[in-house]
C-alpha positions in Angstrom: -25.0 91.8 -75.1 -21.1 91.9 -74.8 -18.9 95.0 -74.0 -16.6 96.9 -76.5 -13.9 95.3 -74.5 -14.9 91.8 -74.7 -15.4 92.2 -78.3 -12.2 93.2 -78.6 -10.7 90.7 -76.7 -12.4 88.2 -78.9 -10.9 89.8 -82.1 -7.5 89.4 -80.5 -8.3 86.0 -79.8 -9.6 85.2 -82.9 -6.2 86.6 -84.6 -4.1 84.8 -82.7 -6.0 81.5 -83.3 -6.1 82.1 -87.1 -2.4 82.4 -87.2 -1.8 79.2 -85.2 -4.0 77.5 -88.0 -2.1 79.2 -90.6 1.0 77.5 -88.9 -0.5 74.0 -88.6 -1.8 74.0 -92.2 1.9 74.7 -93.1 3.4 71.9 -91.5 1.0 69.4 -92.6 1.8 70.4 -96.2 5.4 70.1 -95.3 4.6 66.6 -93.6 2.9 65.7 -96.8 5.2 66.5 -99.3 8.3 65.4 -97.6 6.9 61.6 -97.1 5.4 61.9 -100.9 8.9 62.3 -102.0 10.1 59.2 -100.0 7.2 57.1 -100.7 8.1 53.9 -102.6 5.8 51.6 -104.3 6.5 48.0 -105.1 4.5 47.3 -108.6 8.2 46.0 -109.9 8.5 43.6 -107.2 4.8 42.3 -107.5 5.6 41.7 -111.5 8.7 39.8 -110.7 6.7 37.6 -108.0 3.5 36.8 -110.4 6.4 36.0 -113.4 7.4 33.3 -111.1 3.6 31.7 -111.2 3.9 31.6 -115.0 6.3 29.2 -114.7 4.6 26.7 -112.3 1.2 24.9 -112.0 -0.4 27.0 -109.4 -3.6 25.0 -108.9 -1.4 22.4 -107.7 0.4 24.0 -105.1 -1.2 23.2 -101.5 -0.4 26.2 -99.3 -3.0 28.0 -96.8 -1.6 31.5 -98.7 -3.3 29.9 -101.6 -5.9 27.8 -100.1 -7.1 28.6 -96.9 -7.8 25.8 -94.6 -10.5 27.6 -92.4 -13.0 30.1 -93.6 -12.6 32.6 -90.8 -11.1 36.1 -91.8 -8.8 38.9 -90.2 -9.4 42.3 -90.7 -6.7 45.0 -90.3 -8.1 48.4 -89.6 -5.1 51.2 -90.1 -6.1 54.3 -87.7 -4.1 57.3 -86.6 -3.0 58.5 -83.1 -3.6 62.0 -84.3 -6.5 64.3 -83.4 -8.3 66.1 -86.2 -8.8 62.9 -88.0 -12.2 61.6 -86.0 -14.5 61.1 -89.3 -11.7 59.6 -91.1 -11.0 57.0 -88.5 -14.3 56.3 -87.9 -15.0 55.3 -91.5 -12.0 53.0 -91.4 -13.3 51.2 -88.3 -17.2 51.1 -89.8 -15.8 49.7 -92.6 -13.8 47.0 -91.0 -16.7 45.8 -88.9 -18.9 45.8 -92.1 -16.5 43.1 -93.8 -16.5 41.0 -90.2 -20.1 41.3 -90.6 -19.7 39.4 -93.9 -17.3 37.0 -92.7 -16.6 36.5 -88.8 -13.3 36.3 -87.7 -10.8 39.0 -85.8 -10.2 42.4 -85.6 -6.8 44.0 -85.4 -6.6 47.8 -85.0 -3.9 50.0 -85.6 -3.4 53.4 -83.8 -4.6 54.4 -80.6 -8.0 56.2 -81.8 -9.1 53.2 -83.8 -8.8 51.5 -80.2 -10.9 53.9 -78.3 -13.9 53.5 -81.0 -13.7 50.0 -81.1 -13.6 49.6 -77.3 -16.8 51.3 -76.9 -18.2 48.5 -79.4 -17.3 45.9 -76.9 -15.7 44.0 -79.9 -12.7 42.2 -78.8 -9.5 43.1 -80.9 -5.7 42.8 -81.0 -4.1 46.3 -81.1 -0.8 47.4 -82.4 0.5 51.0 -81.7 -0.2 54.1 -84.2 2.4 54.2 -87.0 5.4 56.7 -86.5 7.2 57.5 -89.9 10.6 56.6 -88.7 9.5 53.4 -87.5 7.2 52.5 -90.0 9.1 49.7 -92.0 9.8 47.9 -88.5 5.8 48.3 -87.7 5.1 46.8 -91.2 7.3 43.8 -90.4 5.9 43.2 -87.3 2.7 43.3 -88.0 3.4 41.1 -91.1 5.1 38.1 -88.9 1.9 38.5 -86.7 -0.7 37.8 -89.5 1.6 35.1 -91.3 2.1 33.3 -87.9 -1.4 33.4 -87.1 -2.4 32.1 -90.8 0.3 29.2 -90.4 -1.3 28.3 -87.2 -5.0 28.2 -88.6 -6.5 31.1 -86.7 -7.8 32.6 -90.0 -7.5 31.8 -93.5 -8.5 35.1 -94.9 -6.8 38.5 -94.7 -8.1 42.2 -95.5 -6.5 45.5 -94.6 -8.8 48.7 -94.4 -6.8 51.9 -94.3 -7.4 55.6 -95.7 -6.0 56.2 -99.0 -5.0 59.8 -100.7 -6.5 59.9 -104.1 -5.3 63.8 -104.1 -4.1 66.0 -101.2 -7.9 67.4 -100.5 -9.3 63.7 -101.2 -9.0 60.6 -99.2 -11.0 57.3 -99.8 -11.1 54.3 -97.3 -10.0 51.3 -99.0 -10.6 47.5 -98.5 -7.5 45.6 -100.1 -7.7 41.6 -99.9 -4.2 40.5 -99.2 -4.7 36.6 -98.4 -5.7 34.4 -100.0 -3.2 35.4 -102.5 -4.3 35.4 -106.2 -1.9 35.7 -108.9 -3.3 37.6 -111.8 -1.3 35.6 -114.2 -2.7 32.6 -116.3 -1.6 29.2 -114.7 0.4 27.2 -117.2 -1.1 23.6 -118.3 -1.4 21.0 -115.4 1.7 19.4 -117.5 4.4 21.1 -114.8 7.1 23.2 -114.9 8.7 25.0 -118.3 11.7 22.4 -118.8 14.5 25.1 -118.0 13.3 25.8 -114.6 15.1 23.8 -111.8 13.8 24.1 -108.5 16.2 23.3 -105.4 13.5 23.7 -102.8 9.9 22.4 -102.3 7.6 24.7 -104.6 5.3 25.5 -101.5 8.3 26.7 -99.5 9.3 29.0 -102.2 5.8 30.3 -102.7 5.7 31.0 -98.8 8.9 32.8 -98.8 7.9 35.0 -102.0 4.5 36.0 -100.3 6.2 36.8 -97.1 8.2 39.3 -98.7 5.4 40.7 -100.6 3.0 41.0 -97.4 5.8 43.0 -95.7 6.2 45.6 -98.6 2.3 45.6 -99.1 2.0 46.5 -95.2 4.7 48.9 -95.5 3.1 50.7 -98.6 -0.4 50.7 -97.1 1.0 52.5 -93.9 2.9 55.1 -95.8 -0.7 56.1 -97.6 -2.3 56.0 -94.6 0.1 58.4 -93.2 -0.4 60.6 -96.4 -4.3 60.6 -95.6 -3.4 61.7 -92.4 -1.6 64.6 -93.4 -3.9 65.5 -96.3 -7.0 65.1 -94.1 -5.5 67.0 -91.3 -4.9 70.2 -93.8 -8.4 70.0 -95.0 -9.7 69.7 -91.5 -7.8 73.2 -90.8 -8.6 74.4 -93.6 -12.4 74.4 -92.9 -11.6 75.5 -89.4 -9.9 78.7 -91.1 -12.9 79.2 -93.1 -15.5 79.0 -90.0 -13.1 81.2 -88.1 -13.0 84.1 -90.8 -16.7 83.9 -90.8 -17.1 84.2 -86.8 -14.3 87.0 -86.9 -16.4 88.9 -89.4 -19.5 88.6 -87.4 -17.5 89.9 -84.4 -16.2 92.7 -86.3 -19.5 93.7 -87.3 -20.8 93.6 -83.6 -17.5 95.6 -82.4 -18.2 98.5 -84.8 -22.0 98.1 -83.7 -21.6 98.3 -80.5 -18.7 101.1 -81.0 -20.9 103.1 -82.7 -23.8 102.9 -80.4 -21.4 104.0 -77.8 -20.0 107.0 -79.6 -23.8 108.1 -80.4 -24.7 107.7 -76.7 -21.8 109.5 -75.5 -22.5 112.5 -78.4 -26.4 112.5 -76.9 -25.3 112.5 -73.2 -22.7 115.5 -74.2 -25.2 117.5 -75.9 -28.0 117.1 -73.4 -25.5 118.3 -70.7 -24.8 121.4 -72.7 -28.5 122.1 -73.3 -28.8 121.7 -69.2 -25.8 123.9 -68.6 -27.0 126.3 -71.3 -30.3 126.7 -69.6 -29.0 127.0 -66.6 -27.5 130.3 -67.4 
């Protein structure tokens, strides 16, 4: 059984740790809100991109972005460099490995935590640094360029990205997005060819390659942003759970503290009373 001094020390430690957790929770909320306000999505760009395909004969375009020349795939797993996100990072890696079981290929891991998990599996992979908010755009372009070069070299024809997506501030879900081959949602025009008013100065496949090049960069930039939002939200949830567990532990410690204190006071009173009786009997 702990002494009264040890229990008091535990209570002081719990109080300090609780204050620290509250500060970390406030930081996570602030980071989430700040990034959320800066986040941009590119649905309008995708709409303009797909409007191009309304004017051309999509089935007639021969390009690896539309018609993969190889059956292998690459899977990009977006993890974090931060602690307190073990279960979320593990789920991202597990989902990425499941995709590779379906269609063999290459694993690309973003983030230090993901590298640690994959290294234990002995599966070969290519690694990129974790996402930094101030460098997110440059990192997205770097990964985009690497992936496109590999597709053009014929290293793989299919590309998927696995990342954590924030459904809300308290709920995150790991999503798998198919990036290549690029599949327009618009209906292709008849095989006859282009709309008469459209004049193209460049080759159609070159135009397609450039547009998908731009779209992939913006898509990865957007995914990296959602991944960072999920990190902040998941960290808050983990800290909140820790705060609740600490509160329960603190309550148990307080009960034990008062019980030990009561027993100590009771024992002292009995000893004083017995000493007084002995003193009275001696007189």
